[in-house]
Backbone as numpy.savetxt, mean C-alpha at the origin, in Angstrom:
# Nx Ny Nz CAx CAy CAz Cx Cy Cz
-3.42 -28.78 -0.90 -3.41 -27.56 -0.86 -4.55 -26.83 -0.92
-4.26 -25.68 0.03 -5.60 -24.35 -0.10 -5.97 -23.81 -1.34
-6.62 -24.06 -1.98 -6.91 -22.52 -3.19 -6.67 -21.21 -2.52
-6.05 -20.51 -2.73 -6.08 -19.29 -2.40 -7.69 -18.47 -2.94
-7.74 -17.37 -2.18 -9.89 -16.80 -2.40 -8.86 -15.11 -2.20
-8.88 -14.87 -3.19 -8.67 -13.60 -3.31 -9.46 -12.31 -2.98
-9.61 -11.45 -1.69 -10.31 -10.73 -1.96 -10.14 -9.07 -2.64
-10.84 -8.86 -3.16 -10.35 -7.45 -3.98 -11.60 -6.46 -3.96
-11.63 -5.25 -3.68 -12.25 -4.20 -3.53 -11.51 -3.22 -4.11
-11.11 -3.53 -5.06 -10.50 -2.10 -6.04 -11.03 -1.36 -6.30
-12.29 -2.17 -6.81 -13.17 -1.32 -7.96 -14.72 -1.74 -7.35
-15.84 -1.42 -7.94 -17.29 -2.01 -7.45 -17.39 -3.62 -8.01
-16.92 -4.01 -9.17 -17.44 -4.93 -9.48 -16.67 -6.53 -8.55
-15.35 -5.72 -8.90 -14.97 -7.08 -7.81 -15.01 -6.74 -6.51
-15.18 -6.04 -5.92 -15.81 -6.08 -4.89 -17.07 -6.87 -4.13
-18.09 -6.68 -5.27 -19.45 -7.51 -4.84 -19.06 -8.54 -5.01
-18.68 -9.35 -6.50 -18.03 -10.40 -6.34 -17.33 -11.36 -5.82
-16.44 -10.54 -4.81 -15.44 -10.73 -3.58 -16.73 -11.30 -2.42
-17.81 -10.54 -2.33 -18.54 -10.94 -1.27 -19.47 -11.93 -1.01
-19.59 -11.98 -2.34 -20.40 -13.35 -2.97 -19.88 -14.48 -2.82
-18.54 -14.58 -3.68 -17.97 -15.47 -3.56 -17.58 -16.17 -1.83
-17.45 -15.21 -0.93 -17.45 -15.17 0.16 -18.23 -15.95 0.88
-19.06 -15.56 0.97 -20.32 -15.70 2.06 -21.32 -16.93 0.96
-20.96 -16.85 -0.04 -21.71 -18.31 -0.79 -22.85 -17.34 -1.16
-23.29 -16.33 -1.16 -24.31 -15.21 -1.78 -24.91 -14.47 -3.11
-25.83 -14.77 -3.40 -26.01 -13.92 -4.98 -26.07 -12.27 -5.27
-25.50 -11.62 -6.28 -25.11 -10.60 -6.50 -26.62 -9.51 -6.08
-27.92 -10.01 -6.22 -28.61 -9.32 -5.22 -28.84 -9.55 -3.74
-28.75 -10.58 -3.33 -28.43 -10.50 -2.13 -27.52 -9.35 -1.72
-26.44 -9.27 -1.98 -25.32 -8.27 -1.26 -25.71 -7.65 -1.95
-26.70 -6.77 -3.03 -26.83 -5.37 -3.51 -28.03 -4.82 -2.26
-28.65 -5.62 -1.83 -30.22 -5.75 -1.26 -30.07 -5.05 -0.22
-28.67 -5.94 0.53 -28.67 -5.33 1.72 -27.95 -4.25 2.06
-27.33 -3.68 1.21 -26.88 -2.37 1.11 -27.35 -1.58 0.92
-28.73 -1.46 0.18 -29.15 -0.89 -0.62 -30.36 -0.69 0.51
-30.77 -1.13 1.11 -32.28 -1.55 2.43 -32.04 -1.32 3.45
-30.81 -1.47 3.75 -29.95 -0.86 5.75 -29.11 0.52 5.18
-29.65 1.37 6.25 -29.09 2.06 6.79 -27.47 2.08 7.85
-27.56 0.83 8.65 -26.69 0.30 9.04 -26.36 -0.86 8.30
-25.30 -0.47 7.38 -24.85 -1.87 6.88 -23.23 -2.41 7.89
-23.25 -2.69 8.64 -22.24 -3.47 9.64 -22.39 -4.84 9.53
-20.99 -5.20 10.11 -20.72 -6.29 9.49 -21.34 -7.62 10.68
-22.64 -7.47 11.62 -23.36 -8.13 12.45 -24.44 -7.89 12.08
-24.92 -6.48 11.37 -26.29 -7.50 11.19 -26.44 -8.17 9.58
-25.16 -7.23 9.11 -25.05 -8.18 7.61 -25.26 -9.77 8.17
-24.34 -10.59 8.94 -24.20 -11.78 9.34 -26.07 -12.15 10.32
-26.65 -11.66 10.66 -27.79 -11.83 11.05 -28.06 -12.10 9.97
-28.68 -11.08 9.29 -29.84 -11.19 8.01 -29.41 -12.86 7.20
-28.14 -12.99 6.61 -28.24 -14.35 6.04 -27.73 -15.69 7.12
-27.71 -15.64 8.02 -27.24 -16.71 9.13 -25.97 -16.71 8.86
-25.15 -16.11 9.07 -23.79 -16.13 8.77 -23.34 -16.76 10.06
-22.43 -17.58 10.40 -21.85 -18.20 11.45 -20.11 -17.66 11.29
-19.84 -17.00 13.38 -18.35 -17.25 13.09 -17.78 -17.78 11.93
-17.62 -18.90 12.07 -16.65 -20.41 11.69 -17.04 -19.61 9.93
-17.32 -18.97 9.40 -17.82 -18.03 8.18 -16.79 -17.72 7.68
-17.08 -16.43 9.05 -15.73 -15.09 7.99 -15.21 -15.90 8.29
-13.56 -17.05 8.84 -12.62 -16.90 8.53 -12.31 -17.95 7.42
-11.00 -17.67 6.65 -11.01 -18.69 5.57 -9.55 -18.95 5.35
-9.04 -19.89 5.69 -7.46 -20.43 4.77 -6.63 -19.47 4.29
-5.71 -19.67 3.85 -5.65 -18.34 2.62 -5.68 -17.60 1.71
-6.14 -16.71 2.58 -7.03 -15.53 2.33 -5.34 -14.28 1.46
-5.78 -14.14 0.83 -5.33 -12.72 -0.05 -6.58 -11.44 -0.23
-5.56 -10.37 -0.14 -6.05 -9.07 -0.37 -5.28 -8.60 -1.53
-6.62 -7.59 -2.53 -5.84 -6.97 -3.69 -5.55 -6.10 -3.40
-4.53 -4.85 -3.54 -4.19 -3.77 -3.62 -3.49 -3.09 -4.80
-4.02 -1.91 -4.50 -3.09 -0.98 -5.86 -2.21 -0.08 -5.20
-0.82 0.31 -6.25 0.61 1.22 -5.32 0.90 1.47 -6.87
0.77 2.62 -6.68 1.56 3.71 -7.59 3.12 3.91 -7.59
3.57 4.24 -8.64 5.27 4.11 -8.84 5.84 4.74 -10.11
6.87 5.07 -9.88 7.76 5.66 -11.58 8.86 5.09 -11.40
9.35 4.70 -12.87 10.70 4.28 -12.66 11.10 4.97 -14.58
12.27 4.24 -14.50 12.64 4.40 -16.10 13.23 2.98 -16.59
13.02 2.07 -16.42 13.42 0.58 -16.96 11.61 0.05 -17.53
10.38 0.71 -17.48 9.15 0.05 -17.73 8.83 -1.36 -16.77
9.30 -0.99 -15.55 8.69 -2.18 -14.36 9.98 -3.35 -14.72
11.12 -3.35 -15.33 11.80 -4.01 -15.62 11.65 -5.12 -14.50
12.61 -3.90 -13.24 13.16 -4.32 -12.23 11.69 -5.21 -11.61
11.17 -4.61 -11.71 9.98 -4.85 -10.96 9.19 -6.09 -10.81
9.12 -6.24 -12.46 8.68 -8.06 -13.00 10.01 -9.10 -12.44
11.13 -8.44 -12.22 11.87 -9.18 -12.07 12.42 -9.58 -10.23
11.97 -8.58 -9.54 12.19 -8.71 -8.10 11.00 -9.09 -7.49
10.35 -7.95 -7.98 8.81 -8.06 -7.28 9.09 -6.48 -6.90
7.95 -5.87 -6.34 7.36 -4.97 -5.34 7.60 -5.07 -4.04
9.36 -4.10 -4.13 10.01 -4.15 -2.48 9.88 -2.92 -1.75
9.76 -3.47 -0.16 9.83 -2.11 0.76 11.13 -1.08 0.32
11.07 -0.04 0.82 11.68 1.36 0.48 13.28 0.75 0.64
13.69 0.24 2.23 14.86 -0.67 2.51 15.81 -2.02 1.19
14.94 -2.74 0.59 15.27 -3.71 -0.14 15.54 -2.77 -1.60
14.09 -2.00 -1.70 14.53 -1.06 -3.01 15.64 -0.36 -2.84
16.83 0.26 -2.18 17.96 0.98 -1.93 18.73 -0.02 -2.06
18.21 -1.08 -1.57 19.83 -2.55 -1.22 19.64 -3.72 -2.59
18.72 -3.22 -3.30 19.06 -4.06 -4.55 19.29 -3.32 -5.94
19.02 -4.02 -6.78 19.84 -3.12 -7.80 18.38 -2.88 -8.91
18.03 -2.19 -8.06 16.72 -1.05 -9.40 16.64 -0.07 -9.63
15.84 0.47 -10.59 16.06 2.56 -10.92 16.50 3.42 -9.83
15.94 3.27 -8.49 16.39 4.59 -7.76 17.74 4.04 -7.16
17.82 2.40 -6.61 19.42 2.34 -6.15 20.29 3.08 -7.11
20.46 2.79 -8.09 21.02 2.92 -9.53 20.96 4.44 -9.76
19.75 5.34 -9.65 19.85 6.91 -9.78 20.49 7.23 -8.65
20.46 6.55 -7.52 21.08 7.72 -6.15 22.86 7.26 -6.20
23.03 5.83 -6.68 24.33 5.90 -7.01 25.51 6.71 -7.37
24.36 6.88 -8.68 25.21 7.78 -10.01 25.41 9.18 -9.87
24.46 9.45 -8.65 24.53 11.14 -7.74 24.99 10.81 -6.74
25.97 9.89 -6.54 27.46 10.35 -5.24 26.25 9.92 -3.93
25.28 8.54 -3.91 24.32 9.01 -2.81 25.04 7.07 -2.49
25.52 7.16 -0.75 25.48 5.92 -0.94 25.31 5.58 0.43
23.88 4.52 0.63 23.42 4.20 1.79 24.28 3.01 2.54
24.85 3.20 3.59 24.99 1.84 4.55 23.72 1.60 5.43
23.01 0.32 5.12 22.21 0.27 5.90 22.02 -0.04 7.12
23.22 -1.17 7.41 23.62 -1.93 8.73 23.83 -0.76 9.27
25.25 0.03 8.84 25.66 0.48 10.31 24.53 2.04 9.77
23.47 2.16 9.43 23.06 3.37 9.28 23.51 4.78 9.35
24.25 4.46 8.09 25.01 5.82 7.24 24.71 6.16 6.35
24.73 7.46 5.31 24.01 7.96 4.51 24.89 8.99 3.54
25.93 8.91 2.75 27.46 9.92 2.23 26.80 10.90 0.77
27.18 11.58 0.85 27.26 11.99 -0.80 28.23 13.09 -0.98
28.88 12.48 -1.76 30.41 13.34 -1.92 30.57 14.35 -0.70
31.27 13.21 0.23 32.35 13.84 1.52 31.34 14.67 2.47
29.79 14.36 2.13 29.04 14.51 3.93 28.45 13.25 4.09
28.55 13.12 5.06 28.68 11.99 5.89 27.66 12.04 7.04
26.36 11.74 7.09 25.36 11.53 8.39 25.22 10.29 9.10
25.27 10.14 10.03 24.58 9.19 11.19 23.03 9.23 11.15
22.63 8.40 10.63 21.33 8.07 10.80 20.90 7.15 12.41
21.46 7.44 12.87 21.09 6.62 14.52 20.97 7.38 15.29
21.27 8.85 15.63 20.83 9.78 16.20 19.71 10.93 15.78
18.30 10.38 16.27 17.18 11.32 16.66 17.30 12.35 17.35
17.13 13.92 16.36 17.23 14.85 17.23 15.32 15.10 18.34
15.92 15.89 18.91 14.65 16.43 19.89 14.47 17.54 19.98
13.37 18.37 20.44 13.01 19.60 20.18 13.13 20.49 19.27
13.83 21.87 19.15 13.89 22.52 18.40 15.13 21.88 16.83
14.79 21.36 15.75 16.14 21.42 15.19 15.99 22.36 14.35
17.50 22.31 13.36 17.36 22.79 12.42 16.64 22.19 11.13
16.92 23.04 9.84 16.43 21.71 8.34 17.31 21.02 8.22
18.06 20.78 8.21 19.21 20.39 7.86 19.17 18.37 8.77
19.21 19.26 10.07 18.96 17.78 10.96 17.38 16.93 10.38
16.43 18.19 10.94 14.72 17.66 10.76 15.12 16.80 9.35
15.66 17.32 7.74 15.60 15.59 7.08 16.47 14.87 7.21
17.37 14.64 8.12 18.16 14.14 8.20 17.33 12.86 9.54
16.66 13.47 10.32 15.65 12.51 10.93 14.18 11.82 9.97
13.81 12.33 8.67 12.58 12.33 7.83 13.67 10.90 7.33
14.59 11.26 6.84 15.28 9.48 6.04 15.84 8.56 6.87
15.75 8.49 8.28 16.03 7.84 8.76 14.85 6.88 9.49
13.78 7.66 9.27 12.36 7.53 9.28 11.91 7.06 8.26
12.16 7.28 7.18 11.42 6.64 6.20 12.33 5.15 6.31
13.39 5.39 6.34 13.95 4.17 6.45 14.37 2.83 6.82
13.77 3.46 8.44 14.01 2.31 9.39 12.58 1.84 10.30
11.63 2.72 9.63 10.13 2.99 11.04 8.90 3.01 9.40
9.19 3.48 8.78 8.51 3.48 7.97 8.93 3.26 6.55
9.56 2.51 5.83 9.99 1.59 5.26 8.92 0.93 4.08
7.59 0.61 5.28 6.77 -0.94 4.33 6.03 -0.50 3.15
6.00 -1.11 2.54 4.59 -0.96 0.80 3.58 -0.53 1.59
3.43 0.78 1.28 1.94 1.20 0.84 1.29 1.07 -0.14
0.16 0.90 0.53 -1.19 0.83 -1.13 -2.76 1.20 -0.74
-3.22 0.53 -1.57 -4.82 1.10 -1.25 -6.09 -0.12 -1.56
-6.20 -0.27 -0.51 -7.66 -1.00 -0.83 -8.28 -0.82 -2.04
-9.27 0.28 -1.36 -9.82 0.76 -2.61 -9.64 2.59 -2.30
-9.64 3.62 -3.53 -9.84 4.97 -3.86 -10.44 5.24 -4.96
-10.72 6.53 -4.61 -11.15 7.36 -6.02 -10.12 7.35 -7.59
-9.12 7.11 -7.37 -7.69 7.67 -7.87 -6.81 7.53 -7.14
-6.25 6.23 -8.03 -4.59 6.19 -7.21 -3.41 7.70 -7.51
-4.27 7.77 -8.74 -3.07 9.03 -9.06 -3.06 10.54 -8.12
-4.25 10.30 -7.91 -4.43 11.88 -7.23 -3.68 11.72 -5.76
-3.21 10.42 -5.17 -2.37 10.89 -3.84 -1.62 11.32 -3.76
-1.77 12.65 -2.65 -0.79 13.51 -2.19 0.56 12.93 -2.02
1.50 13.65 -2.60 3.01 13.53 -2.18 3.54 12.84 -3.72
2.71 13.26 -4.81 3.57 13.11 -5.68 4.74 12.06 -6.11
3.67 10.69 -5.77 4.91 9.65 -6.66 4.56 8.84 -7.26
3.45 9.67 -8.47 3.55 9.56 -9.36 4.71 10.05 -10.25
5.00 10.87 -9.80 6.45 12.27 -10.78 7.87 11.27 -10.42
7.80 11.04 -9.29 9.10 10.70 -8.78 9.16 9.75 -6.80
9.76 8.89 -6.72 9.87 8.94 -5.18 9.87 9.74 -4.29
8.50 9.17 -3.43 9.11 9.92 -2.56 10.09 10.83 -1.51
10.30 9.62 -1.38 12.21 9.61 -0.54 12.79 9.92 -1.09
12.78 11.12 -2.17 13.96 11.84 -3.67 13.62 12.99 -2.81
12.30 13.66 -2.04 12.55 14.46 -1.48 12.97 14.57 -0.26
13.13 14.05 1.15 13.57 13.62 1.83 15.61 13.70 2.06
16.07 12.82 0.42 17.29 13.23 0.59 17.66 14.18 -0.34
16.91 14.73 -1.03 17.47 16.41 -1.97 17.15 17.38 -0.23
16.11 17.05 1.03 16.40 17.61 1.18 17.16 18.31 2.20
18.34 17.05 2.70 19.47 16.51 3.77 20.23 16.58 3.22
20.33 16.49 1.28 21.75 17.20 1.10 21.71 18.69 0.61
20.60 19.32 0.36 20.25 20.62 -0.03 20.82 20.86 -1.67
20.43 19.48 -2.29 20.39 19.73 -3.66 19.12 18.87 -4.64
18.43 20.46 -4.86 16.91 20.27 -5.31 16.87 18.99 -6.39
18.33 19.49 -7.04 18.54 18.37 -8.38 18.21 16.91 -8.28
18.56 16.15 -7.20 18.28 15.05 -6.79 16.89 14.44 -7.04
16.02 15.90 -6.57 14.58 15.03 -6.65 14.13 16.25 -8.40
14.81 17.07 -9.35 14.13 17.30 -9.48 14.74 16.61 -11.37
15.71 15.77 -11.10 16.76 15.05 -12.53 15.76 13.73 -12.73
14.92 13.52 -11.77 14.28 12.24 -11.65 12.83 12.61 -12.03
12.54 13.73 -11.98 11.11 14.20 -12.74 10.84 14.58 -14.17
12.19 15.02 -15.01 12.44 15.68 -16.01 13.06 14.35 -16.41
13.39 13.05 -15.92 13.88 11.95 -17.20 13.40 11.86 -18.29
13.49 12.15 -19.70 12.25 11.56 -20.63 11.89 9.94 -20.48
12.81 8.95 -20.21 11.94 8.02 -19.76 11.29 7.63 -18.77
11.40 8.72 -17.94 10.54 8.10 -16.76 9.08 8.11 -16.93
8.30 7.07 -16.29 6.71 7.14 -16.56 6.27 6.48 -15.21
5.22 6.92 -15.22 4.39 6.40 -13.83 3.55 4.86 -14.15
3.12 3.94 -12.98 2.30 2.79 -13.53 1.89 2.92 -11.41
0.77 1.99 -12.18 -0.10 1.80 -11.18 0.00 0.29 -10.93
0.17 -0.22 -10.28 0.58 -1.73 -9.67 -1.10 -2.09 -8.99
-1.22 -3.92 -9.34 -1.90 -4.30 -8.63 -1.68 -5.42 -8.12
-1.41 -5.43 -7.30 -0.66 -7.02 -6.11 -1.80 -7.68 -5.51
-1.47 -8.99 -5.12 -2.66 -9.26 -4.00 -1.65 -9.66 -3.43
-1.67 -9.79 -1.41 -0.91 -10.52 -0.70 -1.33 -10.93 0.18
-0.86 -12.16 0.83 -1.98 -13.01 2.25 -1.93 -11.70 3.32
-3.47 -12.55 4.04 -3.95 -11.59 5.18 -2.59 -11.24 5.79
-1.48 -12.07 6.18 -0.56 -12.18 7.48 0.75 -10.82 6.87
0.64 -11.02 5.81 1.07 -9.86 5.46 1.16 -8.28 5.30
-0.06 -8.45 5.38 -1.20 -6.80 6.06 -0.96 -6.62 7.69
-0.38 -5.13 7.16 -0.06 -4.77 9.10 -1.60 -4.21 9.74
-1.63 -4.87 10.94 -3.06 -4.68 11.36 -3.69 -3.03 11.41
-2.67 -2.15 11.27 -2.66 -1.15 11.37 -4.15 -0.44 9.86
-4.04 -1.67 8.32 -4.49 -1.59 7.36 -6.11 -1.76 8.33
-6.38 -2.06 9.09 -7.76 -2.35 9.45 -8.03 -1.44 10.85
-7.38 -0.47 10.97 -7.46 0.02 11.80 -7.57 -0.46 13.47
-6.63 -1.12 13.39 -6.14 -2.30 14.65 -4.78 -1.62 15.47
-4.66 -0.89 16.96 -3.95 -0.21 16.90 -3.25 -0.81 17.62
-2.02 -0.40 17.87 -0.44 -1.10 18.39 -0.88 -2.18 20.09
-1.82 -1.09 20.48 -1.80 -0.99 22.14 -3.20 -2.40 21.99
-4.03 -2.83 21.13 -5.04 -3.68 21.08 -3.99 -4.95 20.97
-2.81 -4.90 19.12 -2.55 -6.03 19.47 -1.35 -6.17 20.03
-1.18 -5.92 20.86 -0.56 -5.97 22.29 -0.56 -7.14 23.12
-2.20 -6.64 22.88 -3.12 -7.88 24.10 -3.50 -9.10 23.75
-3.74 -8.83 22.49 -4.17 -10.28 21.89 -2.91 -11.18 21.23
-3.50 -12.98 21.17 -2.94 -13.33 20.29 -2.83 -13.54 18.77
-1.94 -14.10 18.24 -1.64 -13.69 16.85 -3.18 -14.12 16.51
-3.65 -15.81 16.37 -4.28 -15.67 15.95 -5.89 -15.09 15.93
-5.47 -13.79 17.23 -7.20 -13.07 17.95 -6.86 -11.48 16.37
-5.47 -11.92 16.55 -5.62 -10.34 15.19 -5.60 -10.75 14.21
-4.81 -12.38 13.59 -5.97 -12.43 12.12 -7.00 -12.30 12.31
-8.25 -12.49 13.33 -9.95 -12.84 13.32 -10.15 -11.43 13.15
-9.17 -10.74 13.98 -9.77 -9.07 13.52 -9.83 -8.24 12.18
-8.26 -8.82 11.91 -7.89 -8.08 10.65 -8.85 -8.69 9.56
-9.60 -9.81 9.36 -10.29 -10.40 8.90 -12.18 -9.90 8.97
-12.34 -9.97 10.29 -13.66 -9.02 10.46 -13.39 -7.09 9.56
-11.80 -6.55 10.01 -11.80 -5.22 9.84 -11.91 -5.03 8.15
-11.76 -6.42 7.70 -11.52 -6.06 5.58 -13.06 -6.51 5.46
-13.79 -7.05 5.67 -15.06 -7.22 5.91 -16.47 -6.18 5.85
-16.17 -5.77 7.00 -16.47 -3.94 7.44 -16.30 -3.01 6.62
-15.10 -2.95 6.51 -14.42 -1.84 5.58 -15.50 -2.05 3.64
-15.12 -3.22 4.02 -15.81 -3.53 2.38 -16.93 -3.53 2.21
-18.12 -3.83 3.27 -19.76 -3.10 3.51 -19.51 -1.64 3.53
-19.05 -1.43 4.36 -18.96 0.42 3.96 -18.59 0.54 2.61
-17.60 0.42 2.00 -17.20 1.08 0.37 -17.91 0.58 -0.27
-19.06 -0.53 -0.34 -20.29 -0.77 -1.38 -21.12 0.27 -0.86
-21.75 0.18 0.11 -22.55 1.20 0.83 -22.40 3.23 0.34
-20.94 3.26 0.27 -20.57 4.67 -0.39 -20.90 4.71 -1.58
-20.37 3.58 -2.77 -20.10 3.65 -3.46 -22.39 3.44 -4.14
-23.04 2.52 -4.07 -23.55 2.49 -4.06 -25.11 2.88 -3.89
-24.50 4.00 -2.69 -26.05 5.02 -1.99 -25.33 6.16 -2.19
-24.82 6.63 -2.22 -23.81 8.15 -1.79 -23.25 8.63 -3.55
-22.57 8.04 -3.80 -21.83 7.77 -4.87 -20.36 8.66 -4.84
-20.16 7.61 -3.66 -19.05 8.63 -3.13 -17.91 7.34 -2.61
-16.58 7.22 -3.45 -15.37 5.62 -2.92 -14.60 6.19 -2.00
-14.27 5.02 -0.67 -13.63 5.52 0.93 -12.18 5.98 -0.16
-10.99 5.93 0.61 -9.83 6.18 0.16 -9.10 5.47 1.77
-9.06 3.87 1.32 -8.76 3.05 2.37 -7.02 2.46 1.81
-6.28 2.99 3.27 -4.76 2.76 2.22 -4.18 1.71 2.81
-3.58 0.45 1.95 -3.06 -0.51 2.86 -1.39 -0.45 3.81
-1.59 -1.39 4.27 0.31 -1.53 5.33 0.46 -2.80 4.66
1.65 -3.16 4.55 2.30 -4.19 4.41 2.87 -4.19 5.62
3.59 -5.32 6.52 4.33 -5.28 7.29 5.80 -5.04 6.75
6.74 -4.24 7.95 7.61 -3.40 7.31 8.86 -4.16 6.25
8.82 -5.95 6.65 9.79 -6.58 5.83 8.77 -7.20 4.24
7.45 -7.15 4.72 6.82 -7.70 3.66 7.39 -6.82 1.98
7.19 -8.92 0.97 7.19 -7.98 -0.26 6.60 -8.31 -0.82
6.64 -7.77 -2.64 5.52 -8.61 -3.08 5.93 -9.43 -4.21
6.06 -10.42 -4.53 7.34 -11.47 -5.23 6.50 -11.22 -6.82
7.31 -11.42 -7.86 6.18 -10.96 -9.29 5.03 -11.64 -9.40
5.13 -12.78 -8.92 4.00 -13.58 -9.83 2.69 -13.44 -8.55
2.96 -12.61 -7.45 1.76 -11.76 -7.54 0.72 -10.02 -7.76
1.95 -9.76 -8.62 1.27 -9.24 -9.21 1.03 -9.00 -10.82
-0.34 -9.04 -10.05 -1.27 -9.27 -11.41 -1.39 -8.49 -12.25
-1.20 -7.36 -12.22 -1.44 -5.95 -13.20 -0.66 -5.18 -13.34
-0.15 -4.32 -14.43 0.28 -3.24 -14.73 0.19 -2.31 -15.10
-0.59 -1.01 -14.80 -1.43 -0.34 -15.77 -0.37 1.00 -16.01
-0.23 1.52 -16.80 0.53 2.35 -17.40 -0.54 3.70 -16.83
0.01 5.07 -16.59 -0.81 5.81 -16.07 -2.33 6.27 -17.00
-2.13 5.91 -18.16 -2.66 6.36 -19.20 -4.47 5.30 -19.32
-3.66 3.79 -19.51 -4.29 2.96 -19.09 -5.17 2.72 -17.87
-4.30 2.69 -16.57 -4.72 3.30 -15.06 -6.04 3.81 -15.39
-6.17 5.37 -15.77 -7.30 6.21 -16.04 -8.34 5.77 -16.49
-7.96 5.37 -17.81 -9.38 4.69 -18.69 -10.00 4.00 -18.17
-9.09 3.02 -17.58 -10.09 1.90 -16.52 -10.76 2.39 -15.32
-9.77 2.78 -14.77 -11.12 3.63 -13.69 -11.92 4.32 -13.95
-12.10 5.17 -15.41 -13.50 6.34 -15.73 -14.56 5.31 -15.28
-15.05 4.07 -14.93 -15.92 3.00 -14.41 -15.39 1.87 -13.65
-14.64 1.86 -13.10 -14.52 1.45 -12.10 -15.73 1.68 -10.78
-16.27 2.03 -10.83 -17.07 2.72 -9.29 -18.66 3.03 -9.81
């Protein structure tokens, strides 16, 4: 069995070590390339250190990401079920699923309906043109469940907790549900729950589970390539992002915000969640991450 290789660019030390191990280079070689070149392209990096194309691809390549979440069970369900996409989170016995049921919000994911206290909405019909606020909210709920339900994270970022959408306060999906049923308590009750805590998860997932859009590979390009070619492009995109991120950190003192997207049906099993931070412990660690 091939030993998995974990490429981690969530902090500078991990990023340097990942590049060193991936290419069999020293820290000095990696840092010298970044500090001595304005062009830190993957092509120039390979030319500088005589890296041939065959060395770029590794079997069993895993990539680390961060994910921000909030729950009331101290991540107990995550440690049991893993990190789930939105549809599975609603389908399984999770804090979000229980929270919605307790407030009368019932989803029939297979038949694409949602109801709350007698109000039933068909999520199959998408409105076009000018729509009122309720139908717009319904379309957002449907979009989140059936098109945008994947696990999102960060390959790297200055601060996970600063990301917009206030996902460290409540699941963003609750905002859409609250707008649909015109009941702000569906969102605010979660924020006010004294047991609610914010967490940052660090997880690993195989390259094949990462959507090509993570590496700026557009659908039109994917449609024209074989699966093998797409995987090779994802590796090149990862390494290109890694070199750019290290350059920005070491030369400019800035950190890119590179969002990662898993494929729609992908989940992260419990054993691939390698660290669970409270908001406080993550903030302490992140002070010296870059």
